[in-house]
N, C-alpha and C positions, 0 to 999 in steps of 0.2 A: 498393613493392608486394610485393616478395619478402619483406621484413621482416614486413609485415602477414600474408602468407600463412603464414610460418613461425610467427608467434605464434598464428595460428588453429589450425594443426596441433597445436602444443604444448598449447593450451587444450583442444582436442578430446581429445587423448591423456590429459590429466589427468582430464577428466570421465569418460571410459570407464574409466580405472583406478579412480576413486572408486566408480563404479557397480558395477564388478566386485567390489570389496571389500565393498560393502554387501550385494550378493546373496550373497556367500560367508558373511558374518557372520549374515545373517538366515536363509539357507537356502532353497533352491527349494521344499522341501516346505512350509515355513511360508507362503511367498508363494502357493502353490497352494491351501493350506488356507483362507487368509483372502481369497482373490481376490475373491469376491462381496462380502464385507463391506468390503473395501478400496475397491472401486469405488463402493459405496453411500455410505460415509463420506466419500470424496474428493469425490463430487458434492455432498453436504450441506455440506462444508467450503467448497467453491467458491461455493455459493449464499450462505452467510453472508458470505464475503469480498467478493464482487462487489456484493451488494445494499448492504452497509454502506459500501463504498468509493464506490459511485455516489452514495449519499446524502451522504457526506462531501465529494465533489467538488461536488455540487449546492449545498451550503451554503458550503463552504470557499472556493471560488474567488471567488464574488460577495462574500463577507465580506472577503476579502483585498483585492479591488478597492475596496470601499467604504472600508476603513480607510486605503488609500493615497491617497485624495483629499486635496487641500490643506486642506479644511475639517475633516478629522479628525486632522491631524498631532499636535496636542497631546493628544488623547484616545485615540490608537491603542493605545498600550501598556496602558492601563487596560482597554480593551475586549478586548485580546488575552488577558487573564487569564481571561475567561469561557470561551474556547476551550481553555484549559489545564486545565480540570477533569478531562478524561479522562486526562491524563498525570500530574497531581500525586497523584491518588488511585490506589492499587494496583489492578491489573486485577481481582483477586478482589473487592475492595470495590466496584468499579464494577458487576461482575456481580451482586453481592449487592443493591445498590441497585436495579438494573434488575429483578431478580427480585421485589423487594418492590413495585415500581410496576406492572410488566407481567405478572407471573406467570412460570410455567415455560414453556420452549420456545424456539423460534427468535427470537421477537419481542424479548425482553429481551437475547438474545445479539447480535442485529443492532444494537440501540440502544447497547449497551456498546462494541461494535467501532466503531461510528460515532463515539462520543465519543473513543475512543482514537486514531482516525485523523485527527481534525479539526485539531488544532493544527499539525502539519507542513505541511498544505496551506494553511491560512490564513497562517501565518508566512512560508512561501516565496513565496506569491503577493504578499503585502505587500512583502517585501524585494525580490523581483524587479522589481516595478513602481517601487519607490522608487529602485532602482539604474539605471533607464533614464536615459541621458544627457539632461540638460536641453536641450542643443543640438538633439537630434533632435526633441523635443517642440516647441521654438520654431520649428524649420524647418517642421514639419508645420503648425503654426498659421499661420506666415507665408505658406504657399501656399493658405490658405483652408480648411483642415480644421476641422470642428467638434470640440468636446471628445470626442464619441462616436467620431468617426472616428479621432482621435488615439489613443484607448484601444484600439480594435480593430485599427487598421492599423499602429500604431507601438509602443505600450507593451506590449501583450500578446505580439505576436510576438517582441519582444526579451527579454521576461521568461520565455519558455517554458523555456529550460534550467534556470533556478532553480525554476520551478514544478514541472517534472518531477522535480527532485531531491526536493522535498517529497512528491510523490506516491509516489516509490520508498520513502522513509522510512516514510510512512504505511502502505504496502502491506506492508512487512516487519513492522511492529508488528502490523498486522491479522492476517496469516497466522500469526504466532507466538503471538498471543493467542487466536485462534479455538479451539484445542484445549480451552481452559478452559471453553468453552461446554458441554462435557459435564457439568460440575458443576451446571448449572442446567437440565438436561434437554433440551439441544439436541444434535442429531447433528453430529459433526465427526470429524476424525482423532483427537481426544481420546478418542473411544469405543474406540479401539484402545490408546492410550497408558495411560490411567488403569486399565483392567482389567488391562493387562499389569503395571503397578506393583503392584496389589493382589494379583495371583496369582503375582508374581515370575516372570512369563513374559517372559524377556528378548527372545526373537525377536519376539514380538508387540509389545512396547514399542518395540523398535528399528525395526520395520516402520512403525509409526505416526509415530515421530519422524523417520525418514529421509524418508518421504513428505511430511511437513510442510516439512522443509528444502528438498527438491527442488521442491515447489510454489512456495515463496517465490522460489527462484532462477529458475524458469521464468517466473513472472509478472513478476519484475523485468526479466528479459531481454526479454520481450515489450514492456513499457513503454518500455524503452530503445530497442529497435529501431523501434517505431512513432514515437517522438518524433524519432529521428534521420532516418527517412525523411521525416517531415513537415517537418522543418527543411530538409533537402536539397531537397525539392520547392519549398519557399518561396523558397530562394535561387536556384533556377534559373528562377523566373518573371520 
């Protein structure tokens, strides 16, 4: 307990030190000058990330479940390549293709981020379900559970840690790619980063980049915390 408390204090001290350095490098005057823009672009960035991640989860988890079924074993890897499209093509190319299909704005940006986030979720859902011990599934079947009950009460709960790992990877890719949405007319933290590059405005550039990194860390921490609490609650039942 004391060891965990000490690690927590050390982690908190490191975070505070990093934040203090970032504020020093960026400058309080820059933060105050761009405060309203920062809040607006941060909100727009969050909307892009949350909508595209929700869509990726809505498609990715059921797809991973479907590919993990015994009837799909021989064809699973071939189908997996369909979901690999967003990762094999560079993000800029995906954005350009989405721009050509859907036009300018948030729509193509969300579609491109959705494609980029899809593979880790599908892959980890598939691997997590495949790695559930056969003895657990056999025991569940032996006590009279239907295949649906085995999936929802045995397989998915045991696969949660691996699925969450995929969600965290997808989230990191999503948050880090979202600034590029600026290039196709969608608002995001890229609206601070790219003008900062064009104008050689280092504080503005650093402000946008630092907020993108911090957002990725905060969202990753939230996903980790929620999954841990959910697992602990499940174990205490």
